[in-house]
C-alpha positions in Angstrom: -155.1 -49.1 -84.0 -156.6 -47.1 -81.4 -155.1 -43.6 -81.1 -153.2 -43.7 -84.4 -153.7 -42.4 -87.7 -152.7 -46.2 -88.6 -150.5 -45.6 -91.6 -147.0 -44.8 -92.8 -146.6 -42.9 -96.0 -143.5 -43.4 -98.0 -142.7 -41.0 -100.7 -139.8 -41.7 -102.9 -138.8 -38.4 -104.4 -136.4 -40.0 -107.1 -139.0 -42.4 -108.7 -142.2 -40.8 -107.7 -143.5 -43.7 -106.1 -145.9 -43.2 -103.3 -146.7 -46.1 -100.9 -149.1 -46.4 -97.9 -148.3 -49.4 -95.4 -150.2 -49.9 -92.3 -148.6 -49.1 -89.0 -147.3 -52.3 -87.2 -149.1 -52.8 -83.7 -145.8 -54.1 -82.3 -144.1 -51.1 -83.6 -146.7 -48.8 -82.0 -146.6 -50.6 -78.4 -142.9 -50.9 -78.4 -141.9 -47.5 -79.8 -145.0 -45.4 -78.9 -144.5 -42.7 -81.7 -142.8 -39.4 -82.9 -139.1 -39.8 -81.7 -139.3 -43.4 -80.9 -140.5 -44.0 -84.5 -138.0 -41.8 -85.9 -135.1 -43.4 -84.1 -136.0 -46.9 -85.0 -136.6 -46.2 -88.6 -133.4 -44.3 -89.1 -131.5 -47.1 -87.3 -133.1 -49.9 -89.5 -133.2 -48.1 -92.8 -130.1 -45.8 -93.2 -126.6 -47.3 -94.1 -123.9 -46.2 -91.7 -121.6 -43.6 -93.3 -124.2 -41.9 -95.7 -124.0 -38.3 -96.5 -126.7 -36.4 -94.6 -127.4 -34.2 -97.7 -127.4 -37.1 -100.0 -130.4 -38.9 -101.4 -129.7 -41.9 -99.2 -130.6 -39.9 -96.2 -134.5 -40.1 -95.0 -136.4 -37.1 -93.8 -139.1 -38.5 -91.3 -141.9 -36.7 -90.0 -143.8 -38.4 -87.2 -146.2 -37.6 -84.5 -147.5 -39.7 -81.5 -150.7 -41.1 -80.3 -152.0 -38.3 -78.2 -151.6 -35.7 -81.0 -154.9 -34.5 -82.5 -156.9 -36.0 -79.4 -158.8 -34.1 -76.8 -155.6 -34.4 -74.4 -154.3 -30.8 -73.5 -151.6 -29.7 -76.0 -151.6 -32.7 -78.3 -150.0 -30.7 -81.1 -146.5 -31.9 -81.4 -144.7 -33.5 -84.3 -141.2 -34.3 -84.9 -138.7 -34.3 -87.9 -135.7 -36.6 -88.0 -132.7 -37.6 -90.2 -129.1 -38.1 -90.0 -128.1 -34.6 -88.9 -126.1 -32.4 -91.6 -124.9 -30.1 -88.5 -123.5 -33.0 -86.4 -123.2 -36.2 -88.5 -125.2 -38.3 -86.0 -128.8 -38.8 -85.0 -130.8 -35.3 -85.7 -134.3 -34.4 -84.7 -136.5 -31.5 -83.9 -140.0 -31.0 -82.9 -142.6 -28.3 -83.6 -146.1 -27.5 -82.4 -148.7 -25.6 -84.2 -151.6 -27.6 -85.9 -149.9 -29.8 -88.5 -149.5 -32.8 -86.2 -153.2 -33.2 -85.8 -153.9 -32.6 -89.5 -151.6 -35.5 -90.1 -153.4 -37.8 -87.8 -156.6 -36.7 -89.6 -155.2 -37.6 -92.9 -154.6 -41.1 -91.5 -150.8 -41.1 -91.1 -148.4 -41.3 -88.1 -145.2 -41.2 -90.3 -144.4 -39.7 -93.4 -141.0 -40.7 -94.9 -139.2 -38.8 -97.8 -136.8 -40.8 -99.4 -134.3 -40.0 -102.5 -134.2 -36.7 -104.1 -136.6 -34.7 -106.4 -135.1 -33.5 -109.6 -136.7 -30.2 -109.3 -138.2 -27.9 -106.7 -141.2 -29.6 -105.4 -143.6 -29.7 -102.5 -145.7 -32.5 -101.2 -149.5 -32.2 -101.3 -151.4 -34.6 -98.9 -155.3 -34.6 -99.0 -156.5 -37.5 -97.2 -155.5 -40.6 -99.4 -154.6 -38.2 -102.4 -150.7 -37.8 -102.3 -148.7 -36.0 -105.0 -145.2 -34.5 -105.6 -146.1 -31.0 -106.9 -144.1 -28.4 -108.8 -142.8 -25.7 -106.4 -140.8 -23.4 -109.0 -143.1 -20.6 -108.1 -142.1 -21.0 -104.4 -138.3 -21.5 -104.7 -136.6 -18.6 -103.2 -139.4 -17.4 -101.3 -139.1 -16.9 -97.6 -140.6 -19.4 -95.3 -143.4 -17.4 -94.0 -144.2 -16.2 -97.5 -144.3 -19.5 -98.9 -146.8 -20.6 -96.1 -149.1 -17.8 -97.1 -148.6 -18.4 -100.8 -149.8 -22.0 -100.3 -152.7 -21.2 -98.0 -153.8 -18.8 -100.8 -153.5 -21.6 -103.4 -154.8 -24.6 -101.6 -157.1 -23.1 -98.8 -156.9 -22.0 -95.3 -157.8 -25.7 -94.2 -154.4 -26.8 -95.2 -151.6 -27.2 -92.5 -148.3 -26.4 -94.0 -144.6 -26.6 -93.2 -141.9 -25.0 -95.2 -138.3 -23.9 -95.6 -136.7 -20.6 -96.4 -133.7 -19.7 -98.7 -131.3 -21.2 -95.9 -132.9 -24.6 -96.4 -132.4 -24.2 -100.3 -128.8 -23.1 -99.9 -128.1 -26.0 -97.5 -126.9 -24.0 -94.6 -126.3 -26.5 -91.8 -128.9 -25.0 -89.4 -131.8 -24.4 -91.6 -135.1 -25.0 -89.9 -138.4 -26.2 -91.0 -141.1 -23.5 -90.3 -144.8 -23.9 -89.8 -147.8 -21.8 -88.6 -146.3 -18.5 -89.3 -143.6 -18.6 -86.8 -143.2 -22.0 -85.1 -140.0 -23.9 -86.1 -138.4 -27.4 -86.0 -135.3 -25.6 -85.4 -132.4 -27.7 -84.3 -130.0 -30.1 -86.2 -130.5 -28.9 -89.5 -133.8 -30.7 -90.5 -134.6 -27.7 -93.0 -131.2 -28.4 -94.6 -132.2 -32.2 -95.1 -135.6 -31.1 -96.5 -133.8 -28.6 -98.9 -131.3 -31.3 -100.1 -134.1 -33.2 -101.2 -135.5 -30.2 -103.2 -138.8 -30.1 -101.0 -140.0 -26.6 -100.3 -143.0 -27.4 -98.3 -145.5 -30.2 -97.0 -149.2 -29.3 -97.2 -151.7 -31.5 -95.4 -155.4 -31.7 -95.0 -157.4 -34.4 -93.4 -160.8 -35.2 -92.7 -160.8 -38.4 -91.0 -161.3 -39.3 -87.2 -158.8 -40.9 -84.7 -160.2 -44.1 -83.1 -160.0 -44.1 -79.5 -159.8 -47.1 -77.2 -162.3 -45.8 -74.7 -164.0 -42.8 -76.1 -166.3 -41.7 -73.0 -163.4 -42.1 -70.5 -161.0 -40.3 -72.8 -163.4 -37.2 -72.9 -163.7 -37.4 -69.2 -160.0 -37.6 -68.6 -159.2 -34.7 -71.1 -161.7 -32.6 -69.2 -160.1 -33.3 -65.9 -156.6 -32.7 -67.3 -157.8 -29.4 -68.8 -159.4 -28.2 -65.5 -156.3 -29.4 -63.8 -154.2 -27.1 -66.1 -156.5 -24.1 -65.6 -156.4 -24.4 -61.8 -152.6 -24.0 -61.7 -151.4 -20.9 -59.9 -148.9 -19.6 -62.4 -151.1 -20.4 -65.3 -152.0 -16.6 -66.0 -148.4 -15.3 -65.9 -147.3 -18.2 -68.4 -150.3 -17.3 -70.7 -149.1 -13.6 -70.6 -145.7 -13.9 -71.2 -144.6 -17.6 -72.1 -140.9 -17.8 -72.3 -140.5 -14.1 -73.1 -140.9 -13.6 -69.3 -137.5 -15.6 -68.6 -134.7 -13.2 -69.8 -134.5 -10.9 -66.7 -134.7 -14.0 -64.4 -131.9 -15.7 -66.3 -129.9 -12.5 -66.0 -130.7 -12.1 -62.3 -129.1 -15.7 -61.5 -126.3 -15.3 -63.9 -127.3 -17.6 -66.8 -127.9 -15.4 -69.5 -125.3 -16.0 -72.4 -123.6 -12.5 -73.0 -120.9 -11.6 -75.7 -120.8 -15.0 -77.1 -120.8 -16.6 -73.6 -117.8 -14.6 -72.3 -120.2 -13.6 -69.6 -123.6 -14.7 -68.1 -124.8 -11.3 -67.2 -126.1 -8.4 -69.6 -126.1 -4.9 -68.5 -129.4 -3.4 -69.8 -131.3 -6.9 -69.9 -134.2 -5.2 -68.2 -135.2 -3.8 -71.7 -135.8 -7.4 -73.1 -138.5 -8.2 -70.5 -141.7 -9.8 -71.7 -143.7 -7.1 -70.1 -142.0 -4.6 -72.2 -142.5 -6.8 -75.3 -146.3 -7.1 -74.5 -146.6 -3.3 -74.1 -144.8 -2.4 -77.2 -145.3 -5.1 -79.9 -147.9 -7.6 -78.8 -150.8 -8.1 -81.4 -152.4 -11.5 -80.0 -151.6 -14.4 -77.9 -151.2 -17.5 -79.8 -151.5 -21.2 -79.1 -150.8 -24.6 -80.6 -153.5 -27.4 -81.1 -155.6 -28.1 -78.1 -153.3 -25.9 -75.9 -154.6 -24.7 -72.5 -151.7 -22.4 -71.7 -150.9 -20.7 -75.1 -147.4 -19.2 -74.6 -147.1 -17.8 -78.4 -147.0 -14.1 -78.7 -147.6 -12.8 -82.2 -146.0 -9.2 -82.5 -145.8 -6.4 -84.6 -142.3 -4.5 -84.6 -143.2 -1.0 -85.2 -139.7 0.3 -85.8 -139.1 -2.1 -88.5 -142.7 -2.7 -89.8 -142.6 -6.6 -89.4 -144.8 -9.3 -87.8 -143.1 -12.0 -85.9 -143.8 -14.9 -83.4 -141.8 -14.0 -80.6 -139.1 -13.3 -79.7 -139.3 -16.3 -77.2 -136.4 -16.8 -74.7 -134.0 -18.8 -76.7 -134.0 -16.2 -79.5 -133.7 -13.3 -76.9 -130.7 -15.2 -75.3 -128.8 -15.9 -78.3 -129.5 -12.9 -80.5 -130.2 -10.5 -77.7 -127.7 -11.5 -75.2 -124.9 -13.4 -77.1 -125.0 -10.7 -79.7 -125.5 -7.8 -77.2 -128.7 -6.3 -78.3 -130.7 -4.6 -75.6 -133.5 -3.2 -77.6 -136.6 -5.6 -77.8 -137.7 -4.3 -81.2 -134.3 -4.9 -82.6 -134.3 -8.5 -81.4 -137.9 -8.8 -82.9 -136.7 -7.6 -86.2 -133.7 -10.1 -86.3 -136.0 -12.9 -85.1 -138.4 -12.1 -88.1 -135.3 -12.0 -90.4 -134.1 -15.4 -89.5 -137.5 -16.8 -89.6 -138.2 -15.6 -93.1 -134.9 -16.8 -94.4 -135.3 -20.1 -92.3 -132.5 -20.1 -89.9 -132.6 -21.6 -86.4 -132.1 -18.5 -84.1 -130.2 -20.6 -81.6 -127.6 -21.6 -84.1 -127.8 -18.3 -86.0 -127.2 -16.2 -82.7 -124.2 -18.5 -81.7 -122.7 -18.3 -85.1 -123.0 -14.6 -85.4 -121.7 -13.8 -81.9 -118.9 -16.1 -82.4 -117.9 -14.3 -85.7 -118.4 -10.9 -83.8 -116.0 -12.1 -81.0 -113.5 -13.3 -83.6 -113.4 -10.2 -85.2 -113.1 -8.2 -82.1 -110.1 -10.3 -81.1 -108.4 -10.2 -84.6 -108.8 -13.7 -85.5 -110.6 -12.7 -88.8 -110.1 -9.4 -90.4 -112.2 -6.5 -92.0 -110.8 -7.7 -95.4 -111.9 -11.4 -94.7 -115.3 -10.2 -93.5 -116.1 -7.5 -96.1 -116.9 -5.0 -93.6 -116.4 -4.0 -89.8 -118.7 -6.1 -87.7 -119.4 -5.6 -83.9 -121.7 -6.7 -81.2 -124.8 -5.0 -80.7 -125.0 -3.5 -84.4 -128.1 -4.4 -86.5 -126.3 -4.0 -89.7 -123.5 -6.3 -88.7 -126.0 -9.0 -87.8 -128.1 -8.5 -90.9 -125.1 -8.4 -93.3 -123.6 -11.6 -91.7 -127.1 -13.4 -91.9 -127.4 -12.3 -95.5 -123.9 -13.5 -96.4 -124.7 -16.9 -94.5 -128.0 -17.6 -96.6 -126.3 -16.5 -99.9 -123.1 -18.5 -99.0 -121.0 -15.6 -100.2 -117.6 -14.8 -98.7 -117.2 -15.6 -95.1 -120.8 -16.4 -95.0 -120.0 -19.8 -96.8 -117.7 -20.7 -93.9 -120.2 -19.6 -91.2 -123.1 -21.6 -92.9 -121.3 -24.6 -91.9 -121.6 -23.7 -88.2 -119.2 -22.7 -85.4 -117.3 -25.9 -85.1 -116.5 -25.9 -88.9 -115.8 -22.1 -88.8 -113.3 -22.4 -85.8 -111.5 -25.2 -87.6 -111.0 -22.7 -90.5 -110.3 -19.7 -88.7 -107.7 -21.2 -86.2 -106.0 -19.5 -83.4 -107.9 -19.5 -80.1 -111.4 -19.5 -82.0 -112.1 -23.1 -81.2 -112.4 -21.8 -77.5 -115.1 -19.2 -78.8 -117.0 -22.1 -80.7 -119.8 -22.8 -78.2 -120.9 -26.2 -79.4 -121.0 -29.7 -78.5 -120.9 -32.4 -81.2 -121.1 -29.8 -83.5 -124.5 -28.5 -82.4 -124.4 -24.8 -81.1 -125.2 -24.2 -77.3 -128.8 -23.2 -76.5 -129.6 -20.1 -74.3 -128.3 -20.7 -70.7 -124.6 -20.1 -69.7 -123.9 -23.0 -67.3 -120.4 -22.4 -65.7 -122.3 -21.9 -62.4 -124.8 -24.7 -63.0 -123.0 -28.2 -63.1 -126.1 -30.3 -63.7 -127.4 -28.0 -66.6 -123.7 -28.3 -68.0 -124.1 -32.0 -67.9 -127.4 -32.0 -69.7 -126.2 -30.0 -72.5 -122.9 -32.0 -72.7 -124.6 -35.4 -72.9 -127.7 -34.5 -75.0 -128.0 -36.9 -77.9 -128.4 -34.3 -80.2 -125.7 -32.1 -79.2 -125.7 -28.9 -76.9 -129.7 -28.6 -76.5 -132.0 -27.7 -73.6 -135.0 -29.8 -75.1 -134.0 -33.1 -73.4 -133.0 -31.9 -70.0 -132.7 -28.5 -68.3 -131.8 -28.3 -64.6 -130.8 -24.8 -63.9 -133.3 -24.6 -60.9 -132.1 -27.9 -59.5 -128.6 -26.3 -59.5 -129.7 -23.6 -57.4 -131.9 -25.6 -55.1 -129.0 -27.9 -54.1 -126.2 -25.8 -54.3 -124.4 -24.6 -57.4 -121.1 -26.1 -56.4 -122.5 -29.4 -55.3 -121.5 -32.4 -57.8 -123.0 -35.3 -56.1 -126.4 -36.3 -57.1 -126.4 -33.9 -60.2 -125.9 -36.9 -62.6 -129.0 -38.5 -61.4 -131.1 -35.6 -61.9 -129.8 -35.2 -65.5 -130.7 -38.9 -66.3 -134.0 -38.7 -64.8 -134.8 -35.4 -67.0 -133.5 -37.0 -69.9 -136.1 -39.7 -69.7 -139.1 -37.5 -68.6 -138.6 -34.6 -70.9 -138.1 -36.5 -74.3 -141.2 -38.8 -73.2 -143.3 -36.0 -74.4 -141.7 -36.2 -77.7 -143.0 -40.0 -77.9 -146.6 -39.1 -77.1 -147.2 -36.1 -79.4 -147.6 -33.6 -76.3 -146.2 -30.6 -75.3 -143.9 -30.7 -72.0 -144.4 -27.0 -71.2 -147.6 -27.9 -69.1 -145.5 -30.1 -66.8 -142.5 -27.9 -66.9 -144.0 -24.5 -66.6 -147.2 -24.9 -64.7 -146.5 -28.0 -62.7 -149.0 -30.1 -64.4 -148.6 -33.6 -62.9 -146.7 -36.3 -64.9 -149.0 -39.1 -63.5 -152.0 -38.2 -65.8 -150.1 -39.4 -69.0 -150.0 -43.2 -68.3 -153.7 -43.3 -67.9 -154.6 -41.3 -70.8 -152.2 -43.1 -73.0 -154.0 -46.4 -72.0 -157.5 -44.7 -72.6 -156.5 -43.4 -76.1 -154.5 -46.5 -77.2 -155.6 -49.4 -75.4 -152.0 -50.3 -74.5 -151.7 -50.7 -70.7 -148.5 -48.7 -70.1 -147.3 -47.9 -66.6 -145.2 -45.0 -66.0 -142.2 -47.1 -65.4 -142.5 -48.6 -68.8 -142.9 -45.4 -70.5 -139.8 -44.2 -68.9 -138.0 -47.4 -69.9 -139.2 -46.8 -73.5 -137.8 -43.4 -73.3 -134.6 -44.8 -72.0 -134.3 -47.3 -74.7 -134.8 -44.7 -77.3 -132.0 -42.7 -75.7 -129.6 -45.6 -75.9 -130.6 -46.1 -79.5 -129.6 -42.6 -80.5 -126.3 -42.8 -78.7 -125.5 -46.1 -80.5 -126.6 -44.4 -83.7 -123.9 -41.8 -83.0 -121.3 -44.6 -82.3 -122.2 -46.5 -85.4 -121.5 -43.2 -87.5 -118.5 -42.3 -85.8 -115.7 -44.8 -85.0 -114.0 -42.9 -82.3 -117.2 -41.7 -80.8 -117.1 -41.6 -77.1 -116.3 -39.5 -74.0 -114.3 -37.0 -76.0 -117.4 -35.8 -77.9 -119.2 -35.0 -74.8 -116.8 -32.2 -73.5 -117.9 -28.5 -73.8 -115.6 -26.0 -75.3 -112.6 -25.1 -73.3 -113.9 -21.6 -72.6 -116.1 -23.1 -69.8 -113.4 -25.1 -68.1 -110.4 -22.6 -68.5 -112.1 -19.1 -68.4 -114.0 -17.4 -65.7 -117.4 -15.6 -66.0 -116.5 -12.0 -66.5 -119.4 -10.1 -64.8 -122.7 -10.4 -62.9 -123.5 -12.4 -59.8 -121.3 -15.3 -60.8 -118.2 -13.4 -62.0 -115.1 -15.6 -61.4 -116.8 -18.8 -61.7 -115.8 -21.7 -64.0 -116.1 -25.6 -63.9 -112.7 -27.4 -63.6 -112.2 -30.1 -66.1 -111.8 -32.4 -63.1 -115.3 -31.6 -62.1 -116.7 -32.3 -65.6 -114.9 -35.7 -65.4 -116.5 -36.4 -62.3 -119.9 -35.5 -63.6 -119.3 -37.8 -66.6 -118.2 -40.8 -64.7 -121.3 -40.4 -62.5 -123.4 -40.1 -65.5 -121.9 -43.0 -67.3 -122.1 -45.2 -64.3 -125.9 -44.5 -63.9 -126.6 -45.1 -67.5 -124.8 -48.4 -67.4 -122.3 -47.3 -70.1 -118.6 -47.9 -70.0 -116.1 -45.3 -69.0 -115.8 -43.9 -72.4 -119.6 -43.2 -72.5 -120.6 -46.1 -74.9 -123.5 -48.4 -74.1 -122.5 -51.9 -72.8 -123.8 -55.1 -74.2 -125.5 -56.0 -71.1 -127.4 -52.4 -70.9 -128.5 -52.7 -74.6 -129.8 -56.2 -74.2 -131.5 -55.2 -70.9 -133.5 -52.6 -73.0 -134.4 -55.1 -75.9 -131.9 -53.7 -78.2 -130.2 -56.9 -79.2 -130.3 -55.8 -82.8 -128.2 -52.9 -81.9 -125.5 -55.2 -80.3 -125.6 -57.3 -83.7 -125.1 -54.2 -85.9 -122.5 -52.6 -83.8 -120.5 -56.0 -83.6 -121.1 -56.2 -87.6 -119.6 -52.8 -87.9 -116.4 -53.9 -85.8 -117.3 -51.8 -82.7 -115.9 -53.5 -79.5 -118.7 -53.5 -76.8 -117.9 -53.8 -72.9 
């Protein structure tokens, strides 16, 4: 198996049984890796309707064929499960160095099944695999836990952890790695906590066999040199996504006051240049990265260290909760990281609570104190209540959709989410294609699958025609990187050419992929995860793709796009165009013809068995 570790590791936490099985070559050829493996395994092995936090759910950790090789930025691994945040397919990827270590230990997939009877962690040292006691780690912060295990096991181990949020089953708990990287979205840390697993520690000493070693070395050098030659490499290395807030504000895309507006007065104090001047300790990259975008910082006003804040954190904590002091954002970023909370969802939830309080939907008596935008103590209080699941925090720990259902009134308009997943960091009432991308993302309202703000600007913000085609194309290209085990940011941010990847996949794996075939595999996975949602939710369809009413009923209040909103009939046109291009019916469900054309006959059979009616 060229390019692969060659094995799937199954760990039954209920029985203690540990099995290693060879990775099937057909599976590798047809599903490539990472999210492809996760989607196929979850479809095959999960019974419909299981409790995401029950022992029947499986937490799958998977990487791709280019991870751990000489190919630039081959450091990605994904975690997947049925999501406790949305009830549908859930997945989140992270960089760092654990993907390579996993491959060097000989594994492409690690599957955690069942539920440990007590707090535990997974110890992997090549072929030695154990479920170890984690009583001494339970209750510790995510970063503290990683340090404690490095001290205990040795610096050579790569470790991912959860914080107290995962232990307490907060629905948007993340999995942390490398002292500040997170698999943040869809509650994968929650699933890990439900299994009583505090950490996964991996060390590997094996090599990855390559189909053509000399040619891979030459191609990797060519790719690295190509990255180094890009014009905007230096600026990207200097600031990473921390350089984005001022630009997003200038085009009216910066979420402000829980997405009431798209422009924040004072946003210039969140600029990456200021962060670099005031807080930077060192630049930090993931495995094999030619353009390290991580910024490891010291926050002098609060005496803490944090990686970041990156753009999404700055947007959802800084903008949505109205903090214009980069040190305050850095501190609150640290607080969420240590507690093990996804900063995107946490910023959304707390901004939502602040707006509900401001508008009288919830009271001081319900909250336990006054809370307001821009107040560090308000944010800290709510975060601590959420992680302890105390008072109103018990409701907020379930996410904005659930909280709005409990609070009632107009609060459902303030709950900025799709499919139960909180919206990530671009206000999109002036960006129809980006709005559509978030609406139709298979995970919920998330930027990772497609981000098209610049396309909206380039072709005209009010234009609708052609926008769906752009979104479909991006939803195949961007998630493609989550098949192969590579970071997409070289392509996204410095303009590295996509055409390199089919060739290097062939040199590494021996599989003669064309670019068209790789995109078709990406499309196949997209349809499988859409079908997964339909299998789980009987009435799933178009109604689950709409954004909150705020976006089509309320206009942006300030900034360059003041007065903008997207009428619902425009959203319907975008969805109609999108579904037609996808080969789905008017309710947004894959047709029998589309599924069969992608080789997903097994999906058709299962959906029919479930009583679903396919067009």
